[in-house]
C-alpha angles and dihedrals in degrees: 000000000000114000111230115204116233090240089059091058089051090049092053091049092049091047090052089054090053093042104046090178088075091077091047091052090048091057089062095053127078119230112266094017122154106244135189116197114197117207088011097175111198091347096257095140094046090047091051092048091048092050095046104031105019090236121175101234141183126188130209116208136155102194113098095216093050092048090053090048090052091052092048090050093050096251121147104236136177117203110222142121114259090210089070091062135240099276090134090068124075123232115277091003093139133048091217134015116197132201104181117190090328102097092091092053099057128087100205094054098154095045094047094051091049091048090051089055090051096048099039133053086216134017132211119195127178127182141162111265111238089196092066110130095241090054091050091050093053090050090050090058090049102258133114110249120264118181143132090282092041102034099164133094117236092255098053103031120127089204116110105160114042117181142174128233089256090053092053093045088055091047091054092048093049092051097043091246114162111219108208096180138007126189124185119194141182117197091343096309124112117249117210103166122066092347095180089057103034103033124084098185128045124198124191133187114192152150136193112287 
């Protein structure tokens, strides 16, 4: 059993306060589930899920500093590049595979989503909505959007594939992906009306049709 320092538990709780989508993701995961978190960063989401749901989790991360942080926080982590695929994992080897606010930062978007569907019985994807009204407004005045959900300037952004909610809905339809639940949020609050215009974060739960 991995010993988790008390400060790590506090870190996970603080991260959940900053990332209010953590609680929404947790509502879609059964207690004790086997979870794979792709692009897991410092392991904050996995730590939160472990502390609240007792999940058995593994993270995938390529950044050296984040991998070290995962180890220090007691998170099981595999250092690898998502762009190279998930061939090391067997089909249906996880109950849930998560890609949290990383979709826009990968090059092989289609391949990674399809690999997630192969490896996991269920998939959760979250991403900043490029169609959010504040982003549209900044584009109308001739500037690239910068916001809480898109905090980077054009010259230092890791994002390579921005999309809107409508774009992702079309992607799911084209690839016969069955969306079981979709939640759109702005500043941690659910958006029910005109989500592609008024929501800055999209969350999807899906399987193959």
